[in-house]
C-alpha positions in Angstrom: 33.2 97.0 99.9 31.2 95.7 96.8 31.4 92.0 95.7 32.2 91.3 92.9 32.6 87.8 92.7 32.0 85.2 95.4 31.6 81.0 95.3 28.9 79.2 96.9 28.6 76.0 98.2 31.9 74.7 96.0 33.2 71.5 95.3 35.2 69.9 92.7 37.6 66.5 91.8 39.8 65.1 89.9 40.4 61.4 89.2 37.6 60.5 91.8 39.4 62.5 94.8 37.6 65.9 95.8 40.1 69.0 96.4 36.9 70.7 97.5 33.6 70.7 99.0 30.8 73.2 99.8 34.1 75.7 99.4 33.0 80.0 100.2 34.6 83.1 98.9 34.6 86.4 97.9 36.3 89.0 96.1 35.2 92.4 96.5 36.0 95.6 94.5 39.5 96.7 94.9 40.7 93.5 96.8 44.2 92.1 95.7 44.3 88.8 96.6 47.1 85.8 97.1 45.6 82.1 96.9 48.3 80.1 98.2 48.7 76.7 99.3 50.9 73.4 98.7 51.3 71.6 95.4 48.1 70.0 94.1 45.4 71.5 96.5 43.7 72.6 93.7 44.6 76.3 93.7 44.5 76.0 89.9 41.3 74.9 89.9 39.8 76.9 92.1 40.9 79.8 90.0 39.5 78.0 86.6 36.2 78.0 88.4 36.5 82.2 89.6 37.4 82.8 86.0 34.3 80.4 84.3 36.4 78.1 82.1 34.3 75.3 83.3 31.5 75.1 85.5 31.5 73.1 89.6 30.2 69.7 89.9 28.9 71.1 92.9 27.8 74.6 94.4 27.7 77.8 91.9 29.6 81.0 91.4 27.3 84.1 91.7 28.7 87.9 89.3 27.5 90.5 87.9 27.1 89.8 83.8 28.1 92.6 83.5 31.0 92.2 85.4 34.2 91.6 82.6 37.0 88.5 84.0 40.3 88.3 82.6 42.5 85.1 82.8 45.9 84.5 82.4 46.0 80.2 82.3 49.6 78.7 83.1 50.3 77.5 79.2 47.8 80.4 77.7 45.7 78.4 74.5 45.2 80.5 71.3 43.1 80.6 68.0 44.8 78.5 64.8 46.7 80.5 62.8 46.3 83.2 63.8 49.3 86.9 64.2 50.0 88.5 67.1 48.5 91.6 66.1 45.3 89.0 64.9 45.1 88.2 69.0 46.0 91.4 70.7 43.9 93.8 68.3 39.9 93.5 69.7 37.3 93.7 66.7 34.6 94.8 68.6 36.8 97.9 70.4 37.3 101.0 67.9 40.2 102.5 69.6 42.4 98.8 68.8 40.3 98.7 65.3 42.4 102.5 64.3 45.7 101.7 65.9 46.5 97.9 64.5 44.9 99.9 61.1 47.8 102.7 61.9 50.2 100.2 63.3 50.0 97.7 60.1 50.4 100.5 57.4 53.8 102.3 59.8 54.9 98.8 58.9 55.2 99.8 55.4 58.3 100.9 53.4 56.2 103.1 51.5 53.2 103.4 53.9 49.9 105.7 51.7 50.2 108.8 52.8 46.0 109.8 52.3 45.2 106.3 54.5 48.1 107.6 56.9 46.4 111.7 57.1 42.4 109.9 57.5 44.1 107.6 60.6 45.4 110.7 62.1 42.3 112.4 61.9 40.4 109.3 63.5 42.8 108.1 66.3 42.4 112.4 67.3 39.0 111.4 67.0 38.4 108.6 69.2 41.2 110.5 71.7 43.3 106.8 70.9 47.2 108.1 70.5 47.3 108.0 74.8 45.8 104.0 74.5 47.6 103.8 71.3 51.1 104.3 73.2 49.8 102.7 76.4 49.7 99.6 74.1 52.8 100.0 72.6 54.5 100.9 76.3 53.2 96.7 77.3 54.0 94.9 74.6 57.4 96.7 74.3 57.7 95.9 78.0 56.9 91.7 77.2 59.0 92.0 74.6 57.0 91.8 71.4 57.6 93.6 68.8 56.1 92.2 65.4 52.9 92.0 65.2 52.4 89.6 62.2 54.3 86.7 63.6 52.3 84.0 64.2 51.8 82.7 67.5 52.2 79.0 66.9 56.3 80.3 65.9 56.5 81.6 69.5 58.1 80.1 72.5 56.3 78.8 75.6 57.4 81.8 77.7 56.0 83.9 74.4 53.1 82.9 74.4 52.7 83.7 78.1 54.2 87.1 77.8 51.1 87.7 74.3 49.0 86.7 76.9 49.3 88.9 79.6 49.9 91.2 77.5 46.3 90.7 75.9 45.0 90.8 79.5 46.8 94.0 80.5 45.7 96.1 77.9 42.1 95.0 77.6 41.7 96.3 81.6 39.6 94.1 83.0 37.6 94.6 86.2 38.6 91.2 87.8 42.7 90.3 86.7 42.7 86.0 87.7 46.5 85.6 87.0 47.8 81.8 87.4 52.2 82.7 87.7 51.9 85.8 86.0 55.3 86.6 86.9 56.8 83.2 85.3 58.4 83.6 81.9 59.7 87.8 83.0 62.7 89.1 83.6 63.0 91.2 87.1 62.5 94.6 85.6 59.6 93.8 83.7 58.2 92.0 87.2 58.4 95.7 89.0 57.5 97.5 86.2 54.0 94.9 86.3 53.7 95.5 89.8 53.6 99.5 89.2 50.5 98.8 86.5 48.8 96.2 89.3 49.1 98.3 92.1 48.3 101.7 90.2 43.9 102.4 90.9 41.8 100.5 92.5 42.4 97.0 90.3 40.7 93.9 91.9 42.7 90.9 91.0 43.3 87.2 92.4 47.0 86.2 91.7 48.9 82.8 92.3 52.4 83.5 92.7 55.3 81.5 94.5 57.4 85.5 94.0 57.3 86.5 97.7 58.0 90.2 96.5 55.7 90.4 94.3 52.8 88.7 96.5 54.3 91.9 99.4 54.1 94.4 96.9 51.0 93.7 95.3 48.4 91.6 97.5 46.6 93.1 100.2 44.7 89.6 101.2 46.1 86.2 101.0 43.7 83.6 101.1 45.8 80.0 102.4 44.0 76.6 100.9 44.5 73.2 102.7 42.9 70.8 102.4 39.7 72.4 101.3 39.3 74.5 103.1 39.4 78.2 102.6 41.2 80.9 105.4 41.2 84.5 105.1 44.7 86.6 105.7 43.9 91.2 105.7 48.0 91.7 105.4 50.5 90.9 103.6 53.1 87.9 104.0 54.7 88.0 106.9 51.6 88.9 109.0 50.1 85.4 107.0 53.0 83.5 107.7 52.6 84.5 112.0 49.0 83.6 111.9 49.2 80.5 109.9 51.3 79.3 112.6 49.3 80.3 115.4 46.0 78.4 113.2 48.3 75.5 113.0 49.5 74.8 115.9 45.9 75.0 117.8 44.8 72.4 114.9 47.4 70.3 115.8 46.8 70.9 119.7 43.4 69.7 118.7 44.3 66.8 116.9 45.8 65.7 119.8 42.8 66.6 122.0 40.7 64.4 119.7 43.3 61.2 118.9 43.6 60.9 122.7 39.9 61.1 122.8 39.8 58.5 120.0 41.8 55.9 122.2 39.4 56.0 125.3 36.2 56.2 122.6 38.0 52.7 121.0 38.4 51.3 124.4 34.8 51.9 125.5 33.4 51.0 121.3 35.8 47.2 121.7 33.8 47.3 124.9 29.8 47.6 123.1 27.0 47.3 125.4 25.1 44.6 125.1 22.0 47.6 125.2 21.3 49.4 122.6 20.0 52.6 124.4 19.4 56.1 122.9 22.2 57.3 125.3 24.7 54.5 123.6 23.5 54.8 120.1 25.0 58.5 120.2 28.2 58.4 121.9 29.1 55.9 119.1 27.4 58.1 116.2 30.0 60.1 117.8 32.7 58.5 118.1 32.6 57.7 114.4 32.2 61.0 113.6 35.4 62.0 115.3 37.2 59.3 113.8 36.2 61.2 110.3 37.3 64.0 111.8 40.9 63.3 112.4 41.0 61.1 109.3 40.8 64.2 107.7 43.7 65.4 109.6 47.0 63.8 109.0 49.6 65.0 111.1 51.5 68.3 109.8 54.0 67.4 106.9 56.9 69.1 105.0 59.2 68.1 102.4 62.9 66.4 103.4 66.1 67.7 101.8 69.1 66.1 102.9 70.5 64.0 100.2 74.2 63.4 100.1 77.2 65.6 98.8 79.7 64.3 96.5 83.4 65.0 97.6 84.1 67.8 96.3 88.5 68.5 95.6 90.6 71.6 95.2 89.8 72.4 90.9 86.5 72.7 90.4 86.1 74.7 87.3 87.8 77.2 84.9 86.9 79.6 82.6 89.4 80.3 80.1 88.5 83.6 77.2 85.3 82.0 76.3 83.4 83.5 72.9 80.6 82.0 72.1 77.8 83.8 69.2 75.1 82.4 67.1 75.1 83.8 63.0 76.2 87.8 63.9 74.4 87.8 67.8 77.2 88.1 70.4 76.3 86.1 73.3 79.3 85.4 75.3 82.8 88.1 74.7 85.7 86.3 76.6 84.8 85.9 79.6 87.3 84.4 82.5 86.6 82.6 85.4 87.8 80.7 88.6 84.7 78.5 90.4 85.8 78.3 94.3 84.8 76.3 97.1 81.6 77.6 98.7 80.5 79.9 95.5 77.5 81.4 95.2 76.5 82.9 92.4 73.0 84.5 90.9 72.6 84.4 86.9 71.2 88.1 86.0 69.8 89.7 83.1 67.1 90.1 80.6 65.2 87.4 78.9 67.4 86.2 75.6 71.0 87.7 76.9 72.2 84.3 77.1 72.1 83.0 80.8 70.7 79.4 79.6 73.4 79.3 76.7 76.3 80.1 79.6 74.9 77.3 81.5 74.8 74.8 78.8 78.9 75.8 78.2 79.3 75.5 81.8 77.8 71.6 82.2 79.6 70.8 79.1 75.7 70.3 77.3 77.3 73.2 74.5 81.4 73.9 73.2 82.5 77.3 72.8 83.2 78.7 69.8 86.8 79.9 71.2 88.2 79.1 75.5 88.5 76.5 77.2 85.9 74.7 79.7 88.5 72.8 82.5 86.9 71.0 84.2 87.7 69.3 88.0 88.0 65.4 88.4 85.6 65.1 91.2 82.9 67.9 90.1 79.4 66.2 89.8 77.4 68.6 88.4 73.6 68.5 88.9 71.0 71.1 86.9 67.7 71.4 87.3 66.0 73.5 84.0 63.9 75.3 83.1 62.2 73.4 81.0 62.1 70.3 83.0 62.2 66.6 82.6 60.5 64.7 79.5 58.8 62.3 82.5 56.2 59.6 80.3 53.1 60.9 81.4 51.6 56.9 81.4 54.5 55.5 83.9 54.4 55.6 87.5 55.6 58.4 90.0 58.2 54.9 91.6 59.3 53.4 88.3 60.3 56.4 87.2 62.7 57.0 90.0 63.9 53.4 90.8 64.8 54.0 87.0 68.0 55.8 88.3 68.6 53.8 91.6 66.6 51.4 94.1 68.1 52.8 97.1 69.5 56.6 98.1 72.2 57.7 100.3 71.3 60.5 102.7 73.8 62.9 104.3 73.6 61.7 108.1 75.1 58.0 106.0 71.8 57.0 106.2 70.4 54.7 102.9 66.6 54.9 102.4 64.5 53.2 99.7 63.3 55.0 96.2 59.6 54.7 97.9 60.9 56.0 101.9 62.7 59.4 99.3 59.7 60.2 97.6 57.7 59.5 101.1 59.9 62.5 102.4 59.2 64.6 99.0 55.7 64.4 100.1 54.6 61.7 97.2 52.6 59.2 99.7 52.2 55.4 98.5 49.3 55.9 96.7 50.6 59.2 94.7 53.9 56.9 93.6 51.8 54.1 92.1 49.6 56.6 90.7 50.2 57.9 87.1 52.6 61.2 85.8 49.4 62.1 84.2 47.7 62.3 87.6 50.0 65.0 89.6 50.0 68.4 89.3 52.3 70.8 87.3 54.1 72.1 90.3 54.4 68.5 92.0 56.3 67.4 88.4 58.7 70.5 88.7 58.9 68.8 92.7 59.8 65.8 91.0 61.8 67.1 88.3 64.1 68.5 92.2 64.0 65.5 93.4 66.0 63.4 90.2 68.4 66.4 90.3 69.5 66.4 94.2 69.4 61.9 93.4 72.4 62.8 91.6 74.0 63.8 94.5 75.9 67.4 93.4 78.9 68.9 94.6 78.2 71.9 92.2 74.1 72.0 91.8 73.0 74.8 89.0 69.2 75.9 89.6 67.5 77.9 86.4 64.5 79.1 87.6 63.4 76.3 90.5 60.7 78.9 91.2 58.3 78.1 89.1 55.0 76.4 88.9 56.4 75.3 93.3 54.5 76.1 96.9 55.6 78.6 99.1 56.1 76.0 101.4 58.2 74.1 99.3 60.3 76.7 98.6 60.9 77.6 102.5 62.1 73.8 102.7 64.4 74.3 99.4 65.9 77.2 101.4 66.4 75.6 104.1 68.5 72.8 102.6 69.8 75.9 99.7 72.0 77.8 103.2 73.2 74.2 104.4 74.3 72.9 101.0 78.4 72.8 101.4 79.1 72.8 97.3 79.4 75.7 94.4 75.5 76.9 93.9 75.0 78.8 90.4 71.1 80.3 90.6 68.9 81.8 87.8 65.5 83.3 89.5 63.4 86.2 88.5 62.7 85.4 92.1 64.4 88.9 94.5 63.9 86.7 97.7 65.5 83.8 96.6 68.6 85.8 94.8 69.4 87.7 97.8 68.8 85.0 100.4 71.3 82.7 98.4 73.6 84.8 96.4 76.1 86.4 97.7 77.9 86.9 93.8 76.0 88.0 90.6 77.3 86.8 86.6 75.4 89.8 85.4 74.6 88.9 81.5 74.5 93.0 79.8 73.5 91.2 76.3 76.7 91.9 73.3 78.5 89.8 75.0 79.3 91.2 78.0 79.2 89.7 81.5 79.8 91.7 84.4 80.7 90.0 88.3 79.1 91.9 90.6 80.1 91.3 94.5 76.9 91.4 96.3 73.1 89.7 96.2 70.2 91.4 94.2 68.9 94.3 96.0 72.7 95.4 96.7 73.3 95.6 92.7 69.7 97.4 92.3 70.7 100.3 94.7 73.7 100.8 93.1 71.8 101.3 89.5 69.0 103.2 91.2 72.6 105.5 92.3 74.0 105.9 88.8 70.1 106.4 87.3 69.5 109.3 89.6 73.1 110.6 88.7 72.6 110.0 84.7 68.7 111.9 85.4 70.2 114.7 86.5 72.8 115.3 83.3 69.5 114.8 81.1 67.1 117.3 83.4 70.4 119.6 82.9 70.8 119.2 78.6 67.1 119.2 78.7 67.0 122.8 80.4 69.6 123.9 77.5 67.0 122.1 74.8 64.2 124.0 75.9 65.4 127.6 75.0 66.1 125.8 71.4 62.5 124.6 71.0 61.5 126.0 67.7 63.9 123.7 66.7 63.0 121.2 68.4 60.4 120.9 67.1 61.2 121.1 63.2 62.4 117.7 64.1 59.6 116.0 65.7 56.6 114.4 63.4 53.0 116.0 64.1 52.0 113.4 65.9 54.7 114.2 68.4 55.0 118.1 67.5 51.4 117.6 69.1 52.3 115.2 71.8 55.3 117.5 73.2 53.0 120.1 73.3 50.2 118.2 75.2 52.7 117.3 78.0 53.9 121.0 78.6 50.6 121.6 79.6 49.4 118.7 81.3 52.6 118.6 83.5 51.8 122.0 84.7 48.1 121.0 85.6 49.9 118.1 87.4 52.6 120.0 89.5 49.6 123.1 90.1 47.4 119.8 91.3 50.2 118.4 93.9 50.6 121.5 95.2 46.2 122.2 96.1 47.1 117.9 97.4 49.7 118.6 99.2 48.2 122.0 101.0 44.7 120.0 101.4 47.1 116.2 103.6 49.1 119.2 105.7 46.3 120.7 107.0 43.6 117.9 107.4 42.5 116.1 111.3 45.1 113.7 112.0 42.1 111.8 113.3 40.4 111.5 109.5 42.8 108.3 108.9 40.5 107.3 105.9 40.7 111.0 104.0 44.9 110.7 104.4 45.1 107.4 103.3 42.2 109.1 99.9 44.7 111.6 99.4 48.4 109.8 99.9 47.2 107.5 97.7 46.4 110.5 95.2 49.5 112.1 95.6 51.4 109.1 95.0 50.2 107.7 91.6 49.5 111.8 90.7 53.7 111.6 91.3 53.6 108.3 89.4 52.2 109.5 86.8 54.1 113.2 86.6 57.4 111.5 86.4 56.0 108.7 83.5 55.5 112.2 81.3 58.8 113.6 82.3 60.1 110.7 80.7 59.0 111.6 78.3 58.7 115.0 77.3 62.4 114.3 78.3 63.0 112.1 75.8 60.6 113.8 73.0 63.0 117.3 73.4 66.5 115.0 73.1 65.1 114.8 69.1 
């Protein structure tokens, strides 16, 4: 495999602290790498260095000048006063400019027929119709429809999706993605998984979504205390090998500590004569001392704050109705919350999940219906937007503003400083400014402040965004043992599966469906329904095929051409699939490389046939 990009002797520091020094890393063509590590380890910084967003303090990035890198930042920036169309379509790409002109023209009420015909011919000449369909699919999946909308009117989530859409359209040689699943609904995440694993794409990404990580990546690189550790396998393999490495590190650390103790006694009895032999031992002592300081005891976040007492009556929603202008959000929804409820809130972006949570917590009054709250119910609401921290305030002061002392689950009372230490904020960070924290560390501080309130009704709205995987594992352990009511909004399918046994599904148009089961069980039921519907559609399509002439008359010129091409393409693809299948069946079983190659070709061909079939059926129904 050829190496597309490499870091050699890389070193970088922030606020006078080195994140890493003398770091070496290479990414090969076709490799899909997940970068993992605790918040503040320097993952985002390393990605920006590899994407050549700024230069390292030490070392260099090596790559071929012709290799194009596409970078998705956690908080993308955009040109001032530009529209979505200006940003999406590159002025250097002839096909994209033709598509842009075509899209702008057909949005007009009375488009110029001559211009339209000219564009039809030019788009056909440049083989751009398939590309136009691909761009439309990407934009639609990202919820981007108004191409003339100004970017500065978009929300943070919409901006992230717009930046991702442009990257997917450009299809660079190397994708560098910082939390690509943030602000995407689950359907879109699953579509993105398929897109990124089609073909031999080269990826480097940071993600907290373990299902996404497992389904997309084939290599995991851990950034730990300034060093990288590479694991060629999935997430489960990484956890196994990491545990082995940490156990070995712990054994070495304890051995070094014992040796350091003996050497310290020798140093205190420093021999009078400075022989070459004793000087070498002194140098070895200082070297050992430095190594031991660098390797601190293994720490992890501790979540065991107390829960307030919960009465029999928790919360009752009676015939709730909510709409904004003409948009119906919730229509006649009722539910009585019970002790031990563990509810996942699911639905596409914009269907009203946050609205329902605001009604539940009393931050919004419904237009109709009643919210009856129990006397002992105490909410803890972790909001997706986070807390508006004063960036110039010290971390310790933010916590002390709520309480100097906090009661833990075991009855013990500890200081604000001690609680911060349990949440992996050492004294130096406690007395530092909030602006010096990483995005993930700010999220962890937000979570801590929510749990400090000792809630018995816990609402977590996208808690996994920007948290490192180690903190997520501890959060899951805490939630498994949390005896109160839990409501969870998350696009993290792993978390939904593990933490919920019931779903509120926001279906749109005011409908909220209650499903008894977790996300995977709900998904399986949808697949079954889809399978039945597809069979029915195929039967109807078969009937419609006999009326091809009348069908064609209802299609536009462009659609007629597409319909005809699809029939020919499907026939060719199905024939090719037969040939590949026969070849696979007759291959030497010991030729693993060839078997894998043919299997990948067959898988990609099946996906292509499925996609073309869906479009063919869509056109045939017209």
